Every structure is written in structure tokens, then in C-alpha cells.
C-alpha positions in Angstrom: 0.0 0.0 0.0 1.3 3.4 -0.9 1.9 5.6 2.2 2.4 2.8 4.7 5.6 1.0 5.8 6.7 -1.4 8.5 10.4 -1.9 9.0 12.8 -3.6 11.5 16.5 -3.1 12.2 18.6 -5.5 14.2 18.6 -9.3 14.9 15.8 -11.0 16.7 16.7 -11.7 20.3 19.1 -8.8 20.4 18.6 -5.0 20.3 15.9 -4.8 17.6 14.0 -1.7 16.5 10.6 -1.7 14.9 9.4 1.2 12.8 6.1 2.2 11.4 5.0 5.0 9.1 1.5 5.8 7.8 0.4 8.8 5.7 -3.2 9.7 5.1 -4.2 7.6 2.1 -5.3 10.6 0.0 -2.0 12.4 0.2 0.2 13.1 -2.8 3.6 11.4 -2.6 5.5 14.6 -2.0 3.3 15.5 1.0 3.6 12.0 2.4 7.4 12.1 2.1 7.6 15.5 3.7 5.4 14.6 6.6 7.2 11.3 7.3 10.6 13.0 7.0 9.7 15.8 9.3 8.3 13.4 11.9 11.4 11.2 11.7 13.7 14.1 12.3 11.5 15.4 15.2 11.7 11.9 16.9 15.5 11.9 16.5 15.8 15.3 18.0 13.3 15.0 20.8 13.6 11.4 21.8 17.3 10.4 21.3 17.4 7.9 24.2 13.8 6.6 24.3 12.9 3.0 23.6 9.7 4.2 21.8 8.3 7.4 20.4 5.5 8.7 18.2 5.2 11.8 16.1 2.4 13.1 13.8 4.3 15.6 11.6 3.9 19.4 11.6 0.8 19.3 9.4 -0.6 16.3 11.3 -1.0 14.3 8.1 0.9 11.1 9.1 1.9 8.8 12.0 5.5 7.8 12.5 6.5 5.4 15.3 9.4 3.4 16.5 9.6 0.9 19.4 11.7 -2.0 20.8 8.4 -4.1 20.6 6.7 -5.4 17.5 3.7 -3.6 16.1 1.8 -6.8 15.4 -1.9 -6.3 16.3 -1.2 -2.9 17.7 -4.1 -1.3 19.6 -2.3 1.5 21.5 -4.5 4.5 22.2 -1.8 7.0 23.3 -0.1 9.3 22.6 -2.6 11.3 20.6 -2.7 14.6 18.8 -5.7 16.8 18.5 -6.1 19.9 16.4 -9.4 21.9 16.1 -10.7 25.1 14.8 -11.7 27.5 17.6 -14.8 28.6 15.6 -18.0 26.7 16.5 -21.1 25.8 14.6 -23.8 28.3 15.8 -26.6 27.6 13.3 -28.4 24.3 12.5 -26.6 22.7 15.5 -29.0 19.8 15.8 -28.8 19.1 12.1 -25.0 19.3 12.2 -24.9 16.8 15.1 -27.2 14.4 13.3 -25.4 14.6 10.0 -21.9 14.2 11.6 -22.8 11.2 13.7 -24.6 9.6 10.8 -21.6 10.1 8.5 -19.1 9.0 11.2 -21.0 5.8 11.8 -21.1 5.0 8.1 -17.4 5.7 7.6 -16.3 3.8 10.7 -18.0 0.7 9.3 -16.6 1.2 5.9 -13.0 1.7 7.1 -13.2 -1.2 9.6 -14.5 -3.6 7.0 -12.3 -2.5 4.2 -9.3 -4.6 2.8 -6.6 -5.2 5.4 -4.2 -3.3 3.1 -6.3 -0.1 3.0 -8.6 0.7 5.9 -9.7 4.1 4.6 -13.0 5.8 4.0 -14.1 9.4 3.1 -17.5 10.9 2.6 -19.6 14.1 2.8 -23.1 14.9 4.1 -25.2 18.1 4.0 -26.6 19.5 7.2 -28.2 22.8 5.8 -29.0 24.2 2.5 -25.5 25.6 2.0 -23.3 23.7 4.4 -21.8 20.2 4.3 -19.5 18.1 6.4 -16.5 16.3 4.9 -15.0 13.5 6.9 -12.2 10.9 6.8 -11.6 7.8 8.8 -8.4 5.6 8.5 -6.8 2.8 10.5 -3.3 1.2 10.3 -3.4 -1.5 7.6 -3.5 -5.0 9.0 -5.8 -4.1 11.9 -8.7 -6.4 12.6 -12.2 -4.8 11.9 -12.8 -4.8 15.7 -9.5 -3.1 16.5 -10.0 -0.5 13.8 -13.6 0.2 14.9 -12.4 0.5 18.6 -9.7 3.0 17.7 -12.0 5.2 15.6 -14.8 5.1 18.3 -12.2 6.2 20.9 -11.2 9.1 18.6 -14.9 10.1 18.2 -15.2 10.0 22.0 -12.2 12.3 22.3 -14.0 14.7 20.0 -17.2 14.6 22.1 -15.2 15.3 25.3 -13.3 18.3 24.0 -14.5 20.0 20.9 -18.1 19.3 19.9 -19.5 21.4 17.1 -16.1 22.9 16.1 -15.9 23.8 12.4 -12.9 21.4 11.9 -11.2 18.7 13.8 -8.1 16.5 13.2 -7.5 13.7 15.7 -4.6 11.2 15.3 -4.0 8.2 17.5 -1.1 5.7 17.1 -3.4 3.4 15.0 -6.0 5.6 13.4 -7.0 9.0 12.1 -10.3 10.9 12.3 -10.8 14.2 10.5 -13.7 16.4 9.5 -14.1 19.9 8.1 -16.8 22.1 6.6 -14.5 22.6 3.5 -13.2 19.9 1.2 -9.8 18.7 2.2 -9.3 15.3 0.5 -6.3 15.6 -1.8 -6.8 12.5 -4.0 -9.9 10.4 -4.7 -9.1 6.8 -3.9 -10.8 3.5 -4.6 -10.6 2.5 -0.9 -14.1 3.7 -0.2 -17.1 4.8 -2.2 -18.1 8.3 -1.2 -21.7 9.4 -1.5 -22.8 11.1 -4.7 -21.0 14.5 -5.3 -22.7 17.6 -4.0 -23.1 20.8 -6.0 -19.9 22.8 -5.6 -21.8 26.1 -5.4 -23.7 24.9 -2.3 -20.6 24.5 -0.2 -19.6 27.1 2.3 -16.4 28.9 1.2 -13.3 27.7 3.1 -12.2 30.0 5.9 -9.2 32.3 5.1 -5.9 31.7 6.8 -5.9 35.1 8.4 -9.2 34.5 10.2 -8.8 30.8 11.1 -7.6 30.1 14.6 -6.2 26.7 15.4 -5.3 25.2 18.7 -3.2 22.1 19.1 -3.0 19.7 22.0 -0.3 17.1 21.7 0.9 14.2 23.8 4.5 12.9 23.7 6.4 10.2 25.4 8.8 11.3 28.1 10.7 8.5 29.8 7.7 6.2 29.3 5.4 8.7 31.0 2.8 10.8 29.3 3.2 14.6 29.3 0.7 17.0 28.0 1.9 20.0 26.0 -0.1 22.9 24.5 1.2 24.1 21.2 -0.2 27.4 19.8 
């Protein structure tokens, strides 16, 4: 699968290192390479003596990990990184909630039941005359349907606890990605999932400009096998 790699270095029974890299499946090759490269360099700089570490890249488009333990049937739920738009939905809130959770449920099932090589799903759903939600769900290839579903459900629970009705959310866990926005963000149409019929472009709300969009990041990193919380503005 393009955008995913598992690697090992060293002999079994000795000091062996396991590595994992996953890019969002819709990314162009250059964006994937840039994210994985940045994450790898960040891990080398921030965690030079740790036995395991995770980084999600400056744009939060990929997952890069290394460990002294195998990643077979990985179900780790931390560390995690959350990014959300500080602006909230203020109109059609009930319709927004209903549309989002309906879309999320559908995409979780699609991603979890997809091919083991590509557990990826995208879709869109309208919640008002002029507004739509665009969403993406993805799990690490090779996960069982139950493990994939569990990770994505946990990601949705994180959203419910911290940032309901935000105009955009990106949540990355070690084994899955959940993202939604009110503007289209998918870079490449893939065959991994069949999105709903396309909506009329002129009914979409215009994307927010960079100058008026405020983003808050909350990241969690390994520090001597303990979790530390860091706020990044």
C-alpha cells in the first residue's frame, strides 16, 4: 500500500528496532514524504534515548513510530494529537450533530470492513441548504475490523469530550485518524471507499481564510515512558 511501511532493524533476540509510518491515504507522494521525513527528524531530535516514540508531523498528516516491541496487532491509544478550529457551529446545530454522527457511523463501518491493506473511508453529508460536512476515517493497515472500529470510536469519544461542534477537527492516535471539516480537504480520490454522490460545488460554504482561522493544538508525547501534556499554539 502506498503511504504505509513497517520496518525492522537488528537481529531478533538482540537489540531490535521496529518502525512504522502511515500517511493519510489521500496524500500526494511529496506531501507524504515531507510529513514522514519531518516526523522522523523530530523523533531523532526530541527522543534520542527513548525506547519508543510517536510523532504526527507538523501538518498532522501522518503517523510515525518506533519501538523496541513489535507492532503486530497494535491497539495503542496514546499518545494522541488533536487539532481543532476554535470557531464553532452556531446555526443548525442539531442538524449538524445528526449529520456528523450519521456520517461518522457509516465511515467507521466502511473503514473497519475494508481490505486489510487499506482501511480508509471518506464521505460528505449536507446539514443545511448551503453547508456540508466532509470527513475521513483511517486505520493502520492490518488491523482487525474490531480493533479499527475501537480506535475510531475512541477518537470520536475524544472529539465529544473536547470539541463538539467545532468547524474542523483532526484527531490522530497511534493506530487511526479521524478528521472532518466544513470545507473539502481530501487531496486524491481513492478507490478504498465509495463516497456518497457528489454535492453541488456552489452549495458549499467557502473555506475560511488563513488570516481568520484560529487553530489550537493539543499534543501528547512520550517522556521516559510517561505521558506529558503539551499545549502548542
